[in-house]
Every structure is written in C-alpha cells, then in structure tokens.
C-alpha positions as semicolon CSV with decimal commas, in nm:
position;residue;x (nm);y (nm);z (nm)
1;M;0,004;0,000;-0,003
2;S;0,162;0,325;-0,115
3;Q;0,059;0,675;-0,008
4;S;0,242;0,995;-0,026
5;I;0,343;1,135;0,312
6;E;0,178;1,465;0,218
7;T;-0,150;1,301;0,140
8;I;-0,160;1,083;0,459
9;D;-0,406;1,249;0,697
10;Q;-0,284;1,338;1,043
11;K;-0,492;1,063;1,206
12;T;-0,343;0,790;0,988
13;R;0,008;0,915;1,032
14;L;-0,033;0,933;1,408
15;K;-0,176;0,578;1,417
16;S;0,121;0,444;1,212
17;I;0,376;0,629;1,440
18;L;0,200;0,503;1,759
19;G;0,180;0,152;1,620
20;G;0,549;0,146;1,544
21;S;0,627;0,305;1,883
22;A;0,423;0,054;2,081
23;G;0,636;-0,231;1,957
24;N;0,951;-0,030;2,031
25;M;0,823;0,015;2,390
26;V;0,773;-0,360;2,437
27;E;1,117;-0,435;2,275
28;W;1,293;-0,206;2,522
29;Y;1,082;-0,318;2,818
30;D;1,205;-0,669;2,761
31;W;1,564;-0,549;2,716
32;Y;1,564;-0,339;3,029
33;A;1,382;-0,585;3,251
34;Y;1,712;-0,767;3,267
35;A;1,888;-0,457;3,412
36;A;1,602;-0,363;3,646
37;F;1,584;-0,708;3,805
38;T;1,950;-0,794;3,806
39;L;1,982;-0,723;4,183
40;Y;1,734;-1,007;4,242
41;F;1,825;-1,277;3,987
42;A;2,205;-1,243;3,985
43;P;2,243;-1,478;4,285
44;V;2,015;-1,730;4,112
45;F;2,230;-1,775;3,805
46;F;2,574;-1,739;3,957
47;P;2,764;-1,915;4,242
48;K;2,763;-1,755;4,581
49;G;2,983;-1,443;4,623
50;N;2,972;-1,075;4,726
51;Q;2,709;-0,851;4,566
52;T;2,957;-0,665;4,344
53;A;3,103;-0,992;4,203
54;Q;2,749;-1,125;4,122
55;L;2,646;-0,790;3,967
56;L;2,971;-0,794;3,765
57;S;2,880;-1,144;3,628
58;A;2,530;-1,028;3,532
59;A;2,669;-0,704;3,383
60;A;2,910;-0,913;3,166
61;I;2,614;-1,107;3,026
62;F;2,432;-0,775;2,972
63;A;2,740;-0,662;2,767
64;V;2,744;-0,993;2,575
65;G;2,394;-0,923;2,455
66;F;2,532;-0,601;2,302
67;V;2,787;-0,804;2,104
68;M;2,507;-0,942;1,896
69;R;2,362;-0,604;1,831
70;P;2,589;-0,520;1,538
71;I;2,508;-0,861;1,391
72;G;2,142;-0,805;1,438
73;A;2,172;-0,452;1,300
74;W;2,345;-0,588;0,990
75;I;2,104;-0,877;0,926
76;M;1,788;-0,700;1,011
77;G;1,898;-0,368;0,865
78;V;1,954;-0,528;0,524
79;Y;1,625;-0,714;0,569
80;A;1,434;-0,388;0,643
81;D;1,593;-0,224;0,344
82;K;1,502;-0,513;0,114
83;K;1,173;-0,636;0,252
84;G;1,035;-0,320;0,408
85;R;1,042;-0,139;0,740
86;K;0,725;-0,310;0,857
87;A;0,876;-0,654;0,791
88;G;1,188;-0,565;0,996
89;L;0,978;-0,441;1,280
90;T;0,769;-0,754;1,290
91;L;1,062;-0,997;1,288
92;S;1,252;-0,806;1,565
93;V;0,961;-0,823;1,812
94;T;0,921;-1,201;1,738
95;L;1,287;-1,260;1,842
96;M;1,243;-1,046;2,159
97;C;0,945;-1,263;2,258
98;L;1,159;-1,578;2,230
99;G;1,447;-1,431;2,438
100;S;1,218;-1,319;2,722
101;L;1,041;-1,652;2,734
102;M;1,374;-1,835;2,765
103;I;1,477;-1,617;3,067
104;A;1,147;-1,665;3,235
105;V;1,164;-2,046;3,231
106;T;1,536;-2,115;3,278
107;P;1,616;-2,285;3,614
108;G;1,880;-2,146;3,845
109;Y;2,236;-2,244;3,895
110;D;2,150;-2,466;4,200
111;S;1,932;-2,675;3,967
112;I;2,122;-2,709;3,642
113;G;2,468;-2,573;3,730
114;I;2,664;-2,417;3,445
115;F;2,376;-2,457;3,202
116;A;2,188;-2,174;3,389
117;P;2,424;-1,896;3,283
118;I;2,463;-2,061;2,943
119;M;2,086;-2,035;2,883
120;L;2,089;-1,676;3,015
121;V;2,366;-1,591;2,766
122;T;2,179;-1,752;2,478
123;A;1,857;-1,564;2,558
124;R;2,054;-1,237;2,571
125;L;2,216;-1,312;2,237
126;I;1,879;-1,356;2,074
127;Q;1,749;-1,036;2,238
128;G;2,070;-0,863;2,120
129;I;1,986;-0,957;1,758
130;S;1,638;-0,828;1,807
131;V;1,725;-0,496;1,953
132;G;2,005;-0,445;1,705
133;G;1,754;-0,469;1,426
134;E;1,480;-0,283;1,613
135;Y;1,674;0,042;1,646
136;G;1,735;0,087;1,276
137;A;1,393;-0,023;1,164
138;S;1,204;0,187;1,405
139;A;1,426;0,503;1,371
140;T;1,390;0,477;0,998
141;Y;1,015;0,409;1,008
142;L;0,936;0,694;1,240
143;S;1,160;0,937;1,054
144;E;1,019;0,840;0,714
145;M;0,661;0,846;0,828
146;A;0,676;1,184;0,990
147;G;0,621;1,498;0,785
148;K;0,918;1,723;0,707
149;D;0,840;2,001;0,958
150;K;0,768;1,756;1,245
151;R;1,037;1,493;1,187
152;G;1,227;1,577;1,506
153;F;0,908;1,567;1,715
154;F;0,769;1,247;1,587
155;S;1,102;1,054;1,572
156;S;1,164;1,156;1,932
157;F;0,885;0,903;2,027
158;Q;1,148;0,630;1,968
159;Y;1,311;0,732;2,290
160;V;0,980;0,815;2,455
161;T;0,881;0,448;2,408
162;L;1,239;0,326;2,474
163;I;1,232;0,512;2,814
164;S;0,875;0,417;2,886
165;G;0,974;0,053;2,832
166;Q;1,247;0,095;3,091
167;L;1,009;0,286;3,316
168;I;0,743;0,016;3,297
169;A;1,008;-0,237;3,403
170;L;1,096;-0,021;3,696
171;V;0,728;0,043;3,795
172;L;0,672;-0,330;3,780
173;L;0,968;-0,378;4,005
174;I;0,827;-0,125;4,255
175;I;0,487;-0,308;4,250
176;L;0,653;-0,645;4,308
177;Q;0,863;-0,505;4,586
178;Q;0,545;-0,400;4,764
179;V;0,342;-0,721;4,720
180;L;0,622;-0,979;4,746
181;T;0,880;-1,031;5,016
182;P;1,249;-0,996;4,929
183;A;1,283;-1,372;4,959
184;E;0,997;-1,426;4,714
185;L;1,135;-1,188;4,467
186;K;1,477;-1,356;4,478
187;A;1,318;-1,704;4,456
188;W;1,069;-1,657;4,177
189;G;0,921;-1,312;4,156
190;W;1,189;-1,189;3,926
191;R;1,059;-1,421;3,649
192;I;0,717;-1,239;3,632
193;P;0,842;-0,943;3,420
194;F;0,990;-1,177;3,159
195;V;0,665;-1,374;3,129
196;I;0,479;-1,041;3,082
197;G;0,737;-0,928;2,828
198;A;0,697;-1,239;2,618
199;L;0,316;-1,207;2,616
200;L;0,326;-0,835;2,527
201;A;0,572;-0,906;2,244
202;F;0,342;-1,174;2,105
203;F;0,057;-0,921;2,105
204;V;0,261;-0,649;1,942
205;F;0,350;-0,896;1,658
206;Y;-0,009;-0,867;1,535
207;I;-0,012;-0,495;1,569
208;R;0,286;-0,453;1,358
209;R;0,160;-0,675;1,078
210;G;-0,104;-0,406;1,014
211;L;0,132;-0,104;0,990
212;L;0,135;0,125;0,688
213;E;0,461;0,091;0,484
214;T;0,659;0,415;0,431
215;E;0,656;0,600;0,103
216;S;1,033;0,624;0,099
217;F;1,067;0,239;0,095
218;N;0,796;0,199;-0,157
219;K;0,986;0,430;-0,401
220;V;1,308;0,233;-0,371
221;D;1,384;0,003;-0,669
222;T;1,533;-0,294;-0,463
223;S;1,601;-0,485;-0,795
224;S;1,858;-0,222;-0,906
225;S;2,215;-0,344;-0,879
226;Q;2,318;0,021;-0,799
227;K;2,093;0,030;-0,490
228;K;2,182;-0,269;-0,277
229;S;2,193;-0,263;0,100
230;G;2,486;-0,432;0,264
231;A;2,769;-0,366;0,508
232;L;3,032;-0,346;0,240
233;A;2,827;-0,102;0,036
234;L;2,757;0,108;0,350
235;F;3,120;0,159;0,443
236;K;3,242;0,184;0,082
237;E;2,980;0,418;-0,054
238;H;2,884;0,619;0,266
239;P;3,199;0,604;0,483
240;K;3,176;0,964;0,611
241;A;2,810;0,923;0,725
242;A;2,877;0,576;0,872
243;F;3,180;0,687;1,082
244;T;2,998;1,004;1,187
245;V;2,719;0,791;1,328
246;I;2,974;0,597;1,528
247;G;3,137;0,917;1,657
248;L;2,819;1,096;1,752
249;T;2,682;0,782;1,918
250;A;2,988;0,697;2,138
251;G;2,956;0,961;2,400
252;G;2,582;0,979;2,385
253;T;2,509;0,616;2,432
254;L;2,768;0,579;2,713
255;A;2,603;0,875;2,896
256;F;2,258;0,730;2,840
257;Y;2,337;0,389;2,996
258;A;2,541;0,550;3,276
259;Y;2,243;0,763;3,379
260;T;1,978;0,490;3,322
261;T;2,059;0,123;3,358
262;Y;2,376;0,171;3,580
263;L;2,233;0,449;3,791
264;Q;1,997;0,220;3,977
265;K;2,284;-0,008;4,087
266;F;2,507;0,291;4,158
267;L;2,258;0,431;4,411
268;V;2,253;0,095;4,592
269;N;2,607;-0,018;4,553
270;T;2,789;0,316;4,601
271;S;2,551;0,577;4,751
272;G;2,411;0,316;4,991
273;F;2,036;0,363;4,928
274;S;1,798;0,061;4,969
275;K;1,696;-0,122;4,653
276;E;1,342;0,012;4,698
277;S;1,456;0,376;4,731
278;A;1,689;0,353;4,434
279;T;1,412;0,217;4,218
280;Q;1,175;0,492;4,315
281;I;1,430;0,769;4,261
282;T;1,526;0,629;3,924
283;A;1,157;0,576;3,816
284;I;1,053;0,933;3,888
285;A;1,359;1,081;3,720
286;L;1,304;0,862;3,411
287;F;0,941;0,964;3,387
288;I;1,034;1,331;3,364
289;F;1,315;1,241;3,125
290;M;1,057;1,060;2,897
291;L;0,830;1,367;2,893
292;L;1,129;1,594;2,779
293;Q;1,194;1,390;2,463
294;P;0,914;1,530;2,233
295;V;0,978;1,877;2,375
296;A;1,338;1,862;2,271
297;G;1,245;1,690;1,947
298;A;1,000;1,973;1,857
299;L;1,266;2,232;1,952
300;S;1,504;2,067;1,696
301;D;1,242;2,124;1,425
302;R;1,265;2,496;1,494
303;I;1,632;2,559;1,568
304;G;1,795;2,257;1,406
305;R;1,950;1,930;1,543
306;K;2,313;2,054;1,585
307;P;2,254;2,304;1,867
308;L;2,093;2,037;2,092
309;M;2,379;1,789;2,031
310;I;2,636;2,055;2,108
311;G;2,445;2,152;2,426
312;F;2,457;1,787;2,538
313;G;2,833;1,769;2,463
314;V;2,926;2,087;2,643
315;M;2,711;2,027;2,949
316;G;2,816;1,661;2,966
317;V;3,183;1,752;2,966
318;L;3,133;2,019;3,236
319;F;2,903;1,834;3,476
320;T;2,936;1,454;3,444
321;Y;3,217;1,415;3,700
322;F;3,047;1,660;3,938
323;I;2,713;1,469;3,918
324;F;2,851;1,126;3,984
325;S;3,107;1,227;4,255
326;T;2,846;1,426;4,439
327;L;2,586;1,147;4,403
328;A;2,834;0,898;4,546
329;G;2,847;1,084;4,877
330;T;2,484;1,187;4,926
331;T;2,241;1,014;5,155
332;D;1,952;1,259;5,091
333;P;1,696;1,103;4,847
334;W;1,585;1,441;4,722
335;M;1,940;1,547;4,643
336;A;1,999;1,211;4,469
337;F;1,684;1,261;4,260
338;A;1,789;1,622;4,166
339;L;2,134;1,501;4,053
340;C;1,991;1,204;3,855
341;L;1,737;1,436;3,687
342;F;2,005;1,690;3,602
343;G;2,209;1,429;3,431
344;L;1,916;1,302;3,231
345;I;1,828;1,660;3,126
346;I;2,173;1,690;2,984
347;V;2,141;1,360;2,800
348;T;1,816;1,475;2,645
349;G;2,012;1,686;2,395
350;Y;2,141;1,347;2,246
351;T;1,845;1,105;2,306
352;S;1,565;1,313;2,166
353;I;1,711;1,360;1,824
354;N;1,984;1,103;1,761
355;A;1,744;0,870;1,563
356;V;1,639;1,136;1,319
357;V;1,987;1,271;1,283
358;K;2,113;0,925;1,173
359;A;1,811;0,859;0,946
360;E;1,863;1,195;0,773
361;M;2,220;1,107;0,676
362;F;2,143;0,810;0,450
363;P;1,954;0,749;0,119
364;A;1,641;0,535;0,147
365;H;1,784;0,212;-0,010
366;I;2,042;0,172;0,269
367;R;1,886;0,387;0,545
368;A;1,774;0,118;0,787
369;L;2,128;-0,043;0,769
370;G;2,302;0,291;0,780
371;V;2,114;0,396;1,097
372;A;2,141;0,054;1,267
373;L;2,490;-0,089;1,202
374;P;2,722;0,205;1,294
375;Y;2,499;0,278;1,591
376;A;2,510;-0,084;1,702
377;I;2,890;-0,088;1,681
378;A;2,926;0,223;1,895
379;N;2,649;0,103;2,128
380;T;2,825;-0,231;2,180
381;L;3,170;-0,081;2,246
382;F;3,048;0,195;2,479
383;G;2,682;0,154;2,587
384;G;2,684;-0,221;2,637
385;T;3,006;-0,216;2,842
386;A;2,913;0,079;3,060
387;E;2,800;-0,119;3,363
388;Y;3,090;-0,363;3,330
389;V;3,352;-0,086;3,306
390;A;3,194;0,102;3,605
391;L;3,180;-0,210;3,821
392;S;3,533;-0,308;3,722
393;F;3,671;0,030;3,823
394;K;3,474;0,005;4,155
395;Q;3,619;-0,344;4,215
396;A;3,966;-0,216;4,158
397;G;3,906;0,070;4,403
398;H;3,902;0,352;4,140
399;E;3,542;0,419;4,080
400;E;3,605;0,788;3,992
401;W;3,783;0,668;3,682
402;F;3,443;0,580;3,532
403;F;3,329;0,943;3,578
404;L;3,634;1,057;3,386
405;Y;3,583;0,791;3,124
406;V;3,223;0,909;3,053
407;T;3,336;1,271;3,039
408;I;3,619;1,203;2,788
409;M;3,386;1,003;2,555
410;I;3,125;1,288;2,563
411;G;3,409;1,525;2,469
412;I;3,510;1,316;2,174
413;S;3,150;1,309;2,053
414;L;3,132;1,684;2,103
415;I;3,407;1,731;1,850
416;V;3,199;1,528;1,596
417;Y;2,885;1,739;1,666
418;A;3,080;2,059;1,617
419;R;3,225;1,939;1,278
420;M;2,917;1,787;1,121
421;K;2,641;1,957;0,917
422;D;2,298;2,017;1,065
423;T;2,092;1,727;0,924
424;K;1,766;1,926;0,952
425;E;1,895;2,149;0,665
426;H;2,070;1,865;0,473
427;S;1,827;1,580;0,523
428;L;1,839;1,304;0,258
429;I;1,483;1,202;0,350
430;N;1,374;1,524;0,169
431;H;1,512;1,378;-0,152
432;D;1,325;1,040;-0,136
C-alpha cells in the first residue's frame, strides 16, 4: 500500500507512528527488565559471592547481549531495506518474545549448574539480535513516516517509548517489591516481568503486521544493482556518514546507559540507598526524562539538530564528574533525585534527536542499515560495556575513573557534533 506522506491525514500518520512506537516500547521493556531485576536474579544464576561480584557477572552477560547487536543490525537492517520497514519491525519483536520466554523459564544455578548462565547468555544473544535490528527499523520508520516539519518531534517518540519501556520495568519492580517479600522476589518473583514481556511481544507482533509501509521504501527499486543494502556497500559508498554515526553515538550512548541502567545499581552499591529507594528515585527521574523527549524533538524542528547535540556535549563535559562524585556521597533521596534528573536533562540533547539525525544522513535504499549498524557498533563498544567498566573500576578501588571515562567520551562526541552539518537542513529524506 503506497501513499504520499503529504496525502496521509494526520490521524493515519499518528496511528502508524504510535503503532511502530508501541512495539518499540515492548522491545525495550524486555531489554531493560534484565537490568532492572539484576539485583534479584544475579544470585540465582551465579555461584555464591559478594554482591559486586554477582552484579559484575550479570553485567558481563548484559554486555554480551550487546555483542550481537551489530550482527542483528546488519542482518535486520539489510532485511528492512529489502523487505520493508514493517517486515523488519515484525521480525524483531518476534525474536524479543523468544528471548524473554527463555529467561522466564530457565532454572537457576543450583538446579542445572553451568547450564543456567549458558541459557541466560543464549537468551541475551537472541535479544541482542532483536534490539540490534529494532533500532534501525524503528528509527527509519518513524523518521520516514513523519512530515518534514515535524520529523524531530515524531522521531523523538522512539526514545519516549524506549524510556517508557524501561520505566514500565521499574514500575513493575516497585509493585513487586510492595506485594512480594524480598525472599519471594529472589526465589521466583523476578521471573514475572519476563513472562509479561513475552506475552506483550506476542501481542505486538499482530499490531505490527497491520502497519502502513513508508513512502520512502515503496519508492526504492530494490532490484537495481546500484541500490543494494549491505555492510560493504555502506562503508564503501557512505564512509563519512557511517563513521560520523559511530562518533556521534559513542559519548551519547555511554552517557545514556550511565544515567539509566547503571544508575539504579550505583545508588545501591555506592551511595548506599536501599533497593526500593533506588528504584523509586530512578523511576521518577526517568518519567520526567521521558516527557522531555518530544519537547526537545520539537525544538530541533525549529532551531535545528546541531544546537541540541552541542548543548549535550558541552554540559556533559562540564558536569558529568560533578554529578557522579556528588551522588556517590549523598544520603538525601531528594538530592539524589535532583542529581539524577540533572544528568538526564543533559542527555536529552542526544536522546531526543539522535534517531532522526542518523536517518537523515542516508539514502532510502540503505537507510535502515546505515542507521542500525554504525549505531550498534558504537553502542556495543560503549553503551553495552558501561556497567561492566563502571563495576570493574569500583572493584579495583578507582570508581572515579568511570566518571572521567564518561566525560572524555562525551568530549570526543562533542568534536563530531561541532564538525558535522545540521541534518535538518541537509536531510536526505527530503530527496526520497
């Protein structure tokens, strides 16, 4: 079904964007449920040891899941460029359903020994493939489906749903903390979110089958030998754009994971807050962070994408060390909340528009792969290892090195932001 973006009425466009976003939310809920419930299931899958050692093992598997994301981005990006954005979105959510179901039913280390962490690794590898493909397909779909003047606003819903997925995982954790005892949560309660995730992914599969395909994809002649999607073609024909995506993502994705998935553990393991307090602080800060995404996205439609990214880079370099070092010594939950929120406000300059920036840099025939693969490479190297690096520095007695590491990587990305063109004014989607 082919329709011009300009002739699609606002209701139909909004329905398509919300449909694509709903699946994205479930994808990221499943992905982040692992991080949110790590404090409870880490002792189940790994031999007895101190809390930091168990968290380190769980964080290593979290990082392993990211290793598959470039592979998933490559396979699913090519698939979405050849078969359609809708086909890519449908396949990604199917794989996520499978990964969540595996985690939900896998017995613990005491029951099956080494096979417990092996099954956990396998499930995370499947989820890594899924999320690797999801980012490119959803970023491309939302950017192409949105109108020219509202592309930043509508594409920002990728991170609204990404954050809401994480937020739902945290809210579910808060609810379970209230209705179950700590012993019940550690014994079996942590499995509940993975069962819910699998069921939601199964439901979203049917939603995505009914999505409207984008005009940009329908215009591509996929039979043309001059317009093939592939990793070699990407880095051979679009090297500047591909490496720019890696550079602009490195600092942003590291900061995002530092202030989201790692922050909950930091509040418990370093600041000394209870698991319940850390979850509540993180959940409220993330909720406000989520609401900021479309505001910043709409702002980029007015002033451009570049000012927001530079703002993130400058503020991140100036305040990251201060935020983490101050947070490490505070025992006041309101001060902890203010610091967490301040960090997330800074990161908004990257998260709200990074999807549309990447999509605007590539032609339609290779756009899904161009968005997904370079992003996944940077995300694996810096985002996926954030927790592991942070916990390793802590284990070695130099936790402050992580604060410096995040600051330096944001600074490197800032150089990329300063040198690149503003994609709002040079968007290749305008030429589809």
